[in-house]
C-alpha positions in Angstrom: -8.0 -7.3 30.3 -8.4 -3.9 28.1 -6.2 -3.1 25.7 -2.8 -1.5 26.1 -1.2 1.3 24.2 2.7 2.1 23.7 3.4 5.6 22.6 7.0 6.9 22.0 8.3 10.0 22.3 8.4 13.3 19.4 12.5 12.9 19.8 12.0 8.9 18.5 10.3 9.5 15.4 12.6 7.9 12.9 15.6 10.3 11.5 16.3 8.0 8.7 14.1 5.4 6.5 15.5 1.7 5.7 16.1 0.6 2.4 16.2 -3.1 2.9 17.9 -3.2 -0.5 21.2 -3.0 1.5 20.6 -6.5 3.2 19.3 -8.5 0.4 20.7 -11.5 -0.1 20.5 -10.9 -4.0 19.7 -8.2 -5.8 16.2 -6.8 -7.2 15.9 -7.3 -11.0 16.7 -4.2 -13.1 13.7 -1.8 -14.2 13.8 -2.2 -18.3 12.9 0.4 -21.0 10.0 -0.1 -22.2 11.4 1.2 -26.1 15.3 -1.0 -25.7 14.4 -4.1 -23.6 17.4 -2.4 -21.8 18.2 -1.5 -18.2 16.8 2.4 -17.5 18.8 4.7 -16.3 18.0 7.8 -13.8 17.6 10.2 -16.9 14.6 8.1 -18.2 12.6 9.1 -15.3 12.4 13.0 -15.0 9.9 13.3 -17.0 7.6 11.7 -13.8 9.9 12.0 -10.7 12.3 14.6 -9.2 15.8 14.3 -8.6 16.0 13.3 -5.1 13.1 10.5 -5.3 15.4 9.3 -8.2 18.2 8.9 -6.7 15.9 7.0 -3.7 14.5 5.0 -6.0 17.6 3.1 -7.0 19.8 3.9 -3.7 21.7 0.7 -2.5 21.7 2.7 1.2 20.6 1.5 4.2 19.8 4.4 5.7 18.2 7.6 4.0 18.2 10.4 6.1 14.9 11.8 6.8 14.5 15.8 5.8 14.0 17.8 9.7 10.7 19.7 7.2 9.4 16.0 6.7 10.1 14.9 10.3 8.9 18.1 11.7 5.1 17.4 9.5 5.2 13.8 11.1 5.3 15.3 14.7 1.6 16.3 13.7 0.8 12.0 13.9 4.0 10.5 14.7 5.1 8.6 16.4 1.4 6.3 15.8 0.3 4.4 18.3 1.5 0.3 19.2 -1.4 -1.7 21.3 -1.4 -5.2 22.6 -5.2 -6.3 21.6 -6.1 -7.4 25.1 -9.9 -7.5 24.3 -9.6 -9.5 21.2 -7.5 -12.0 22.7 -9.8 -12.6 25.3 -12.6 -12.7 22.5 -10.3 -15.3 20.6 -9.6 -16.9 23.7 -6.1 -17.4 22.2 -2.9 -17.6 24.2 -1.6 -15.4 21.7 -0.1 -12.0 22.4 -2.1 -9.3 19.3 -0.2 -6.3 19.0 -1.1 -3.5 16.2 0.4 -0.9 15.2 -2.5 2.0 14.3 -1.9 4.2 11.5 -5.4 5.6 11.1 -4.2 8.6 13.3 -2.7 11.0 10.8 -4.6 13.6 9.2 -5.7 11.4 6.1 -6.7 8.4 8.2 -4.1 6.2 6.7 -0.4 5.4 6.6 -0.1 6.9 3.1 1.0 10.4 4.4 4.2 9.3 5.1 5.2 9.0 1.8 3.0 11.9 0.8 4.8 14.3 2.7 8.2 13.2 1.6 7.2 13.0 -2.3 5.7 16.2 -1.8 8.6 17.9 0.0 11.2 16.6 -2.7 9.2 17.9 -5.6 8.4 21.3 -4.1 12.1 21.6 -3.6 12.7 20.8 -7.5 10.6 23.9 -7.9 7.5 21.7 -9.6 3.8 23.5 -9.3 2.3 20.5 -10.1 1.6 16.6 -8.9 -0.7 14.2 -10.9 -1.4 10.7 -9.2 -4.1 7.6 -9.2 -6.4 6.2 -6.7 -8.2 3.2 -5.4 -10.2 3.6 -2.5 -9.2 7.3 -2.3 -6.8 7.1 1.0 -3.4 8.0 -0.9 -4.9 10.3 -2.9 -6.5 12.1 0.2 -3.1 11.9 1.7 -1.1 13.3 -1.7 -4.1 16.2 -1.6 -3.1 16.7 1.8 0.2 16.8 1.2 -0.1 19.3 -1.4 -2.1 21.9 0.8 0.9 21.3 3.1 3.5 22.8 0.4 1.3 24.5 -1.9 1.4 22.1 -4.8 -1.7 21.6 -6.8 -2.8 17.7 -7.2 -5.2 16.2 -10.2 -6.8 12.7 -8.8 -7.6 10.3 -10.8 -9.9 7.7 -9.0 -11.0 4.3 -10.3 -14.7 5.2 -11.3 -16.1 2.1 -9.3 -14.6 3.6 -6.1 -15.3 7.4 -7.5 -19.0 6.0 -7.1 -18.3 3.9 -3.7 -16.9 6.2 -1.6 -18.0 9.7 -1.8 -17.0 11.1 1.2 -13.5 10.0 0.5 -13.6 12.0 -3.0 -15.4 15.2 -1.0 -11.7 14.7 1.5 -9.9 15.3 -0.9 -11.8 17.8 -2.6 -11.9 19.7 0.9 -8.2 19.4 0.5 -8.1 21.2 -2.5 -7.4 18.4 -5.2 -9.5 18.3 -8.3 -10.6 14.4 -9.0 -11.8 12.8 -11.8 -13.3 9.6 -12.1 -11.2 6.9 -14.2 -11.4 6.1 -16.7 -11.6 9.7 -18.4 -12.5 11.8 -21.4 -9.9 13.7 -20.0 -7.0 11.7 -22.0 -5.6 9.6 -24.5 -5.4 6.2 -22.2 -8.9 7.1 -20.8 -10.8 8.0 -24.1 -9.3 4.8 -25.7 -10.7 2.8 -22.7 -14.0 3.9 -22.8 -14.0 4.1 -26.7 -13.8 -0.3 -26.5 -15.2 -0.7 -22.7 -18.0 2.2 -22.0 -18.8 0.8 -19.0 -15.6 -0.3 -18.0 -15.6 0.7 -13.9 -11.6 1.6 -14.0 -8.7 -0.2 -12.4 -5.4 0.7 -11.1 -3.5 0.2 -14.0 -6.0 2.6 -16.1 -5.7 5.6 -13.4 -1.8 5.2 -13.6 -1.8 5.4 -17.4 -4.4 8.9 -17.0 -2.4 10.0 -14.7 1.7 9.5 -16.3 0.2 10.7 -19.6 -0.4 14.2 -18.0 2.4 14.5 -16.0 4.7 13.2 -18.7 3.4 16.2 -21.4 4.1 19.3 -18.9 7.5 20.1 -17.3 5.7 21.6 -14.0 4.0 18.7 -13.6 5.4 15.5 -12.1 3.8 12.1 -11.1 3.6 10.6 -7.5 3.0 6.8 -6.9 1.0 5.8 -3.7 3.0 2.4 -3.3 4.7 -0.2 -5.5 8.1 2.3 -6.3 10.7 1.5 -4.1 11.1 5.1 -2.6 7.4 4.7 -1.3 8.0 1.8 0.3 11.3 3.0 1.5 9.2 6.0 3.0 6.4 3.7 4.7 9.5 2.0 6.9 9.3 4.5 9.9 6.0 2.1 10.6 8.3 -1.0 11.6 11.1 1.2 12.8 8.7 2.6 15.6 7.3 -0.8 16.1 10.5 -2.2 17.1 11.0 0.5 19.9 7.6 0.1 20.8 8.0 -3.9 20.9 10.8 -3.5 22.9 8.9 -1.5 25.6 6.4 -3.9 26.3 9.4 -6.5 26.4 8.6 -8.4 23.3 8.7 -9.4 19.7 7.1 -10.8 16.9 7.2 -14.2 16.1 4.7 -13.8 12.8 4.0 -10.2 11.5 0.8 -9.5 9.0 0.3 -7.1 6.3 -2.4 -6.5 3.8 -0.8 -6.1 0.4 -2.1 -4.3 -2.7 0.7 -2.5 -4.1 2.8 -3.6 -1.3 3.7 0.1 0.8 2.0 -0.9 4.0 2.9 -4.5 3.7 6.9 -3.0 3.3 6.5 -0.4 5.9 5.6 -3.2 9.0 7.7 -5.8 7.7 10.3 -4.8 6.3 12.3 -3.4 9.5 12.1 -6.5 11.0 13.2 -8.5 7.6 16.1 -6.6 7.7 16.9 -7.1 11.1 16.5 -11.5 10.3 18.8 -10.8 7.3 21.3 -9.1 9.0 21.5 -12.3 12.1 18.7 -10.6 14.5 15.5 -12.8 15.5 13.6 -14.7 13.1 10.4 -13.9 12.0 7.4 -15.1 9.9 6.0 -12.8 8.0 2.5 -12.9 6.2 1.6 -11.1 2.7 -2.3 -11.0 2.9 -4.1 -10.0 -0.4 -7.9 -10.1 -1.9 -9.1 -13.3 -3.8 -10.7 -10.8 -6.0 -7.1 -9.2 -7.1 -4.8 -11.9 -6.1 -1.4 -10.7 -8.0 1.2 -13.0 -5.6 -1.2 -16.1 -5.4 -2.1 -16.7 -8.7 -0.1 -14.0 -10.7 3.2 -14.7 -12.5 6.6 -13.3 -11.8 7.7 -11.2 -14.9 8.2 -8.0 -16.6 5.6 -6.5 -16.8 4.1 -2.7 -17.5 2.8 -0.6 -14.5 -0.1 1.0 -16.5 -3.1 -0.4 -18.5 -1.3 2.0 -21.7 2.0 1.0 -21.4 3.6 4.3 -20.5 5.3 2.7 -17.5 9.1 1.0 -17.1 8.9 -2.7 -17.4 9.3 -4.1 -13.6 9.5 -7.2 -12.9 6.9 -8.7 -10.4 4.3 -10.5 -9.6 1.5 -9.7 -11.9 -2.0 -10.8 -13.0 -0.9 -8.4 -16.4 -1.7 -4.8 -17.5 -5.1 -5.2 -18.7 -6.4 -7.8 -15.8 -9.2 -5.4 -14.4 -10.8 -7.0 -10.9 -14.0 -7.3 -9.6 -15.3 -4.0 -7.7 -14.7 -5.1 -4.2 -15.1 -2.6 -1.4 -10.9 -2.7 -0.3 -10.5 -0.7 -3.6 -6.8 0.1 -2.6 -5.5 -3.7 -2.9 -7.1 -4.1 -6.6 -3.7 -3.4 -8.4 -2.7 -6.2 -10.9 0.9 -5.9 -9.9 2.6 -6.5 -7.3 5.8 -4.0 -5.6 9.1 -5.3 -6.9 10.5 -5.3 -4.0 7.8 -7.5 -2.2 7.3 -9.5 -5.1 11.1 -10.4 -4.7 11.3 -10.8 -1.1 7.9 -13.5 -2.0 10.4 -15.4 -4.3 13.0 -15.5 -1.8 10.4 -17.3 0.4 10.9 -14.3 2.9 7.7 -14.1 3.1 4.1 -16.1 2.5 1.3 -15.0 0.3 -2.0 -15.5 1.4 -5.0 -14.8 0.0 -8.8 -14.1 1.4 -12.6 -13.5 0.1 -14.2 -10.3 1.1 -16.4 -11.1 3.6 -14.6 -13.6 5.5 -12.5 -10.4 5.7 -15.5 -8.1 6.8 -16.6 -10.6 9.2 -12.6 -10.3 10.9 -13.1 -6.6 10.7 -16.5 -6.8 12.5 -14.8 -9.1 15.3 -12.2 -6.5 15.8 -14.0 -3.3 16.1 -16.3 -5.2 19.0 -13.2 -5.7 20.9 -11.5 -3.0 20.3 -13.2 -0.4 19.5 -11.8 0.7 16.2 -13.2 0.3 12.5 -10.5 -0.8 9.9 -10.8 0.1 6.6 -11.5 -2.9 4.3 -8.1 -3.4 3.1 -6.3 -3.3 6.6 -9.6 -5.9 7.3 -7.0 -8.3 5.3 -4.4 -7.9 8.4 -7.2 -8.5 10.9 -8.2 -11.9 8.9 -4.6 -12.7 9.0 -3.8 -11.9 12.3 -7.2 -13.7 13.8 -6.5 -16.6 12.0 -2.8 -17.3 13.3 -4.4 -16.2 16.8 -6.8 -19.3 16.1 -4.4 -21.3 15.2 -2.3 -20.7 18.9 -5.4 -21.6 20.4 -5.3 -24.9 18.8 -1.7 -25.9 19.3 -1.8 -24.4 23.2 1.2 -21.9 21.8 1.8 -18.2 22.7 3.3 -17.3 20.2 3.3 -13.1 19.9 1.4 -11.5 16.2 2.1 -8.4 15.0 -0.1 -6.2 12.5 -0.4 -2.9 11.0 -4.1 -1.5 11.2 -3.0 0.8 8.3 -6.2 2.7 8.1 -9.7 2.9 9.5 -13.0 2.8 8.0 -14.9 5.8 8.6 -15.1 6.4 5.1 -16.2 3.1 4.1 -19.5 3.0 6.0 -21.5 1.8 2.7 -18.8 -1.0 2.6 -20.4 -1.7 6.2 -23.9 -1.3 5.4 -23.5 -3.8 2.4 -21.8 -6.4 4.6 -24.5 -5.8 7.2 -27.3 -6.3 4.9 -25.9 -9.1 3.2 -25.4 -7.3 -0.2 -21.5 -8.4 -0.7 -20.5 -11.8 -2.2 -17.5 -13.1 -2.0 -16.1 -13.3 -5.8 -12.3 -14.3 -7.4 -11.5 -13.9 -10.9 -11.3 -17.1 -13.1 -8.6 -19.0 -14.5 -10.2 -18.2 -17.9 -9.5 -14.3 -16.9 -6.3 -14.5 -15.6 -4.5 -16.4 -18.9 -6.2 -13.8 -20.7 -4.6 -10.9 -19.5 -1.4 -12.9 -18.8 -0.8 -13.7 -22.4 -0.8 -10.1 -23.1 2.7 -9.9 -20.6 5.7 -8.3 -23.0 8.5 -10.3 -24.7 11.7 -9.7 -22.1 
């Protein structure tokens, strides 16, 4: 009953990223200029992004070629393994087949380098000297710091303060790669100072950290901003995950009935799900897709599908997405990478079209699922990935009740080796389940811009 690993050769690394916009039954709502309320044009984005990434952001082409220099770096860890989790199946006593794509083998320990390397490459090509960014749990900040070291780019990371304090080893990894890491909100930016003036004890949020990073980038011609999730080009770069999984499942002689991914901004969920969803939209096999988010930050399940700012200081364009409101500050749960007030426009659009089902889970149940998985498979998931583990286990137990032998695929987007304090707190009974009140959500949503 051993775990079974499916590996591709280096030659089978995808040669192009998949753009689901080419196959959607309805187009994505346009991005709006915050000043005029009219659709933005590519030049409006040039203060923040290099031309190649802007082109990818608005592209409707199905396939976008991966530069060979990027594929060459991918070869350090790609193709990532696909595992059949036979020991977990046995522990659950389920007739389901459970597969997981393991992205924790990357140098930074997660799926995030798939886009960090691409973004650093295009910025270097454009003559950029420095990148600014935000990070929650530190998975994205670590990955951009790694990519910046590869391409000789200076990297400045604004790390959400609660995670900055919870995860010192993730911060140390970023600094080892050469990045400068600042706890957000900080005194370094106008946006940070404004938050601290009103809320001196603020634990921060991704929306606040984005404001700080965007402010710095917009003021310096040699600096650009890099985002680890949400935007179309970021989700695009992650589709190497699902493309590889398609080929690996073909090796295994299977095809998923159910795909599960955790969702914060949407990048790893899109990476595993979009290639399969695209195949479905083009007339191939059906598949059920489940997006699992934290109950403490229930963007898809309790947020509103509306135009909103991507940051707290309202420096970004307006995008239509599921949102809890740009001023919403979630509880400091350990799944820091999922604590974002909004959801990627493409993921939000897919959910609105009824092509994916959102679910919200409490952190205690997710940690319990992660421990069950670790005991069976030996890999300790990151707190964010535990949401996908929980969703997959729930589906496997449903199969146990019904007797159906469905095929379940989930994305194990990162390991938890730098998240041990979270597991220490869980084992000691110090964690609690939290959810935002209806009053908190209503107050934040009341500030949505009028469009």
